[in-house]
C-alpha positions, 0 to 999 in steps of 0.5 A: 246778475250779468257775467261774461267772459272776455278772451285776452291775449298778451302780445308785444306792443307795437308802434301802430298801437300808440294811435289808440292809446290815448287813454293811457296818457298824454302825447308826451307820455306816448312819445316815451312809450315809443322810446321804449319800443326802441329799447324793446328791440335790443332786448333791454325791455319788453313792452306789452299790449293786452288786447280782446279779440279786436286786438286793440290794447285795453292795457299796457306795461313794461318790464325793464331788465336794466334797473337792477341786475337780476331783477325784471322791474315792472313799470308804465302799467296802465289799463283802460279806465272803462275796463279796470276791476275786470281782472285785466291788470292782473292778466297783465302783470302775470303776462309780464311775469312770464316774460321775466321767468322766460329770461331765467330770472326769479325776482320781479319788482315794482314801484306804486305811487302812495296815492294809489291804493287800488294799484297797491291792493292789486299788487299785494293780492298777487303776492307783491310785498313792500320793502322800502319807499322812495320819491319819484318824478317825471315830466308830465304834459298839462292840458295846454301842452306845456310840461311840468315836473310831477313828483311823487312818493312810491312804495317799492314792491317785490315778489319772488317768482316760482 
């Protein structure tokens, strides 16, 4: 067996990171991320990049403080497909939880698509507990560049932060 250690850091996601994050979604999605960076400037959200020593993001995600009063809502979490199942998602969630605690909040929530059992297993392993379900939808870019509405059912999960 071969093992290795990867030194990771979490930092604020910046506009320059968008060019290296095509793995995270379409141009339409990345334009949405750029809009979230403007919200980060006003303190409504935190948006992080997880990077190895190269400082090129291998994961990204945010926490929105405006969705529910007194709660940090994690969203848009993504890990580069080649880097999944290496602990990077755990590192990202823990970094986002630190940001929530840094605002003196003690509750984190997220929504996970019901068709994504791997992500749900990660969140459960990190202490998140399902408490409800709700439909969600967003515009998704097709390969031809057109937009279509993507609809899904999500499980809502929460965690009390210590």
